[in-house]
Steps between C-alpha positions, in 0.01 A plus 500: 500500500520710185647352183523827305810702407653674807415842357131409493503303827239617753586257779423655838289778346128546566255607230143626533279440194154659480237358269658159563178300486495459121666566166833675489513529879517121529777485239694774678472325836632171361788675319613696805480189716706298250762776515522445876270768646250454779169610351208673667185456294241777528152523347133494597438133408676333791403145403695536176797649682510213746491246216788683329696515826461123534634447147803719565570334834469153343761606243744593777424871528373717783166676457247682714147606397338820624163653416540844346281745311754742352252788509500480882811665644470317832489162326806584292688606814394174666633298205837675523507443876413131447795461263740656747360303792508167315836531323680784679514748213350615172738540207279482190145619434309421182191721464312272264135533607278640225151509358306618194157599633417697183488186288439600138298814572541789259692788667204735454274246674731401784354598835683697767480200731674280241775757458548545875511126559767454234713783640446375856632150428754558224652827616412570863541133590839494330604819681393365839691177439813680388507755780408241763795284395732799459458617858657176619763488224615860545547446872672167437753623245357396164277282288341457160145602409344379177169634369288369215449756227370416150532591135159663560678780688728603213254685277161481337375148429160456342248388762738398775299604811567866578538466878732202465715679240521813716601296806778326307632827357517629857679182610771561240546849643498370859795274415697808393386720786546253786813349347654847503391580856618177662817422303728669753368268772543177311141432392461435129160552337424365154206371299436220255281597206339188357336485162217249465533188716240243605346584838162534668487862380570419134351154447158629392646723228758245385227238462330710229671435163468856360649653815784252511572546130520877545742466792721261305498731196614793718783296657814473282565147629149408386384332822406558863759432769551198722511574876846342528628774266451757777707315757846599375410867539349435842816330626724766347318775687465304824862389527850645516519447123295820475682691772555809279148513357242731655223727377446288189214319332611198298246401236457131426257528213619323185595838353158664533629826647769516230234543232344834411133569442178313567311333219129584453255320726256294289122507538501129588694568819278791597208260464664264747529781755125545469442129558722477807396813690152540655273805488658643187840558662672343201318715242679802360322834496468592132366815334118507489479182710 
């Protein structure tokens, strides 16, 4: 039974969350369950999903774990079908799965395989999740789709991985494009654009004092975010409280995207790229080098 405000109540709704085996996906699953939704947990690491499902069930929620690689269209379709079979419908889809295969490689050193892998997971995987869920929602009379964008998709950021940044810029556009196309049939499409939050993807960078200091200096609030600070936006977009919102990306970033300009990147940080990346991938190409 949900204890949230009626406008945010998701009782009787079913939500699919990809990338639910760790990080923000776990937080999103708990939040949607607390709001009353049945949650379908999708990711490749099934053991983690099953442990999370047990936690949610023990807390009085309803959860189902399903193996899913978001780059595989058949597996995404199977996850959607599992949600409908288990709970009778699919009302909310959170396309949260992501990866940063480029690491800290310099853009001029990043391999084609790194770029393709980033696009495949962060963009193609998001698209497959969104369209797979939408086919059911459009036929069923409505639903809410939420994608994960990023401040990295809003403009040039020094040494944010190029493939990742490109995929997130495309995600911001997808929210507009698909939100426009499906609005007349009751399916809302939006994105959340986080700034820097702790997760498996960011922990390595945040653990290095110079990187963390730079991020905090570029964030008007002077700190990274706490995962709980994303949940209000998630529930707004998932629930009837956001019933007139579609095609939007809401940035939850401590003011980072409100600032203009990128400060110079110091030599110390470039040195850390060289340390982290093998085979010279983290070394810039300089004149006469």
